[in-house]
N, C-alpha and C positions, 0 to 999 in steps of 0.2 A: 661282743664281737670287737676285735681289735684289727685296725688297719693302719699301716704306716703310709700316710699321705701328706706330704709336706705342702703340696699345692692346694689341698682342700677339694680337688675335683672328684676324687673317689668318694669322699664323704657326702658331697652333694648328690652324686649318682645313687649311692646306697640309700640316702634319705628319701629320694623320689621313688625308688623301687619299693621300699618298705611302706611308704604312704600309699602307693597303688595296691600293694598286697593287702594292707589292712582295709582299704576302702572296698575292695572286691570281696574280702572275707565278710565284711559287715553287710553287704548289699546283695550278694549273689548266693542263693541257697544251694545251688548245684556245687558251686566252688566250696562252700562251707562243708558239704558232705564229702567232696573229694579230699580236702585237707584232713578232715576228721578220719577218713578211712586210712590215709597215708600215715597219720600219726598214731593210729591204734595198733598196738602190738598183738599179733596173733601167731603163736608158735607154729601152727600148721601152714602158714603162708611164707613163701620165700620172697615175695615182693612187698613186705610190710614196711620197708624203710624207703624214705625219699632218696632218690639217687641223684 
């Protein structure tokens, strides 16, 4: 991921969001299932991509 952020604020924000995402992914089984289902490609589904 590339961002142009001369002040560093966007980088800090992105790091915090990624840290929260990974924490939830590692600790919340329902969230794990939701992420897995969103990332699984199924030709028959029109909603298989994260929007």
